[in-house]
N, C-alpha and C positions, 0 to 999 in steps of 0.2 A: 422510479418505476413502481407502480402499485402491484399488489399481489396478483391480480387478474392479468395485468400486462406481462408480468414475469412468467406466469403459467402459459400464456399464449405464445410468448417468444420461444419457449422451450417445448412447445406442444409436440412438434414432429419428433424430436429426440426422445421425449418421454413416451410417446406412442411406440416408437421402435424398441425401447427398453422394456416395455411392459406388455405388448400386444400378445405374444405367444402364451405367457402365463395367464393373462386375463381370458383368452380364448379357451384354454384348457380348463380353467376353473368354471367358466360359464357353461361349458359342455357338461361338466359334472353336476352343476346346479340344475340344468335342464332335465337331467335324468332323475334326480332325487327330489326336486321341488321342495326345498326346506320350508317348513311351516313358518319359521320366523323371518324368512327372506324379506317380505314386504315391510315388516316393522323395522328391521335393521336398515334396509335401503332408504326408507322414508326419513329415518333419523339422520342418516349420513347426508341425504339430500338437503335437509334443513341446515345441518352444520356447514356443508360446502357452500350453500347459497348465502349464508351469513357472511362469508369471506369473499365470495366472487361477485363482482359487479358486471352484469351482462353488458351494460353500456360502455364499459372499458374494452369490450371485445367485439360483439356484433358479428362474429364469424359465421354464425348460422344464417344471418340475413344477407351476408356477403356471398355465401357460397352454396347454400342448400336451396333448392327449388321446391317449395311445398306444393302438395296437391291442393288445388282450389276446387271446392265443391260448389254446387248451385246455391246452396244456403250462404256460403261465403260470398259469392258474387252478389247476391241480393243485399247482404249486410254492408258490403263495401260500397255498393251503388247508393244505398240509402245514406250512408255516412258522407260520401262524396257529393251527394245531391246530383247524381247523373243516372241515366238509365243503365240497367244491367248489361244491355247489349254494348253500351259504350265502354264499360269496364272490360268486357271481353275483347273488343276490337283494339282498345288503347293499351291494355296491359297484359293480356293473356294469349297463350297459344296452346294448341293441343299437342301433347307429347306422344311418344310411340305407344303408350298404353291407353291412348284416348282419354287422358286426364288433362284438365286445365292446369297449367303452370305459368309462372311469370315469363314474359317474352325475354326479359333481360335479367341478368344478375350482375351486381347486387340487386336486391329487391328494389323495385322502382319507388317504394314508399320509405326506404331507409334514408334518413337525413344525415348530413355530415357529422352530427354529434352522436350518431348511432341510435337516436330516438326514432320511433316508428310514427310516420305521418298519420296512419290510420289505426293506431294502437287499440282504441276502443272497439274497432270492428275488424281487427286482423283475422286472418283465416284460422280455422280450428287447428290445423297442423302447427301453426305458429304458437297458438295459445297453449298447446299441449307439450311442445318441445321443451326440454329434451327427454321427457317421458320417465325421468327418474323418480317421480312422485306418484306414479300410477299404481293401481292395484294389479295383482298378478304379474309382478315384474318379470317373472321367469318367461312370460310370453314375449317380452321385448329384449331379450338378451342379445339376439343376433343384431337387432337394430341398434342396440347400445354399443356394440362393437364397431359398427359403422359410425355412429355419432361421436364416439370418443376421439375420432380422427379430426373432428371439427370443433368440438366443444370441450374446453378444459375442465368444466364441471363434471361432465360425464366421465372423463378420464379419472378424476379424483374420486368420484363415487365408485367407479370400477376397481380402482386400486384398493379402496377400503373393503370392498366385497371380497377381493382376493385375500386380503389379510385376515378377514373373518372366516371365510369358508374353505380356504385351501386345505387339502388333506394330504 
């Protein structure tokens, strides 16, 4: 079992063990907005993703339904060589917020080896996930708390943040 598979297997237990502490520290960070937060988080992100292989996991593609924009639909249609309306009818549905999401999960473009069939034209939400390398990380702290329940990398980044910023 590789590092990623081990993290994934123990994800639920690790979340249970760490969630309250992470939530507490993230609330403190939201109030204080430390100047060095982005630099620290980006460094941890790089370290974590040197060890974690997303293709050994694929949990996000199996369980999270990204919001699909009109730009995403156009890019996917061009890549698949079909009309945007066909992308909508074949793969998408409107959710309760009137956003397009995939009709089915796991993602209809996820292959058995966890590769993405449309990787080059995947939706923006997929390209940006898990958001641990974005600027102004304090703006996605609540989202990160949700994402750590799905993504072992987000949990590892969050634990490192707690170790660094816990008061």
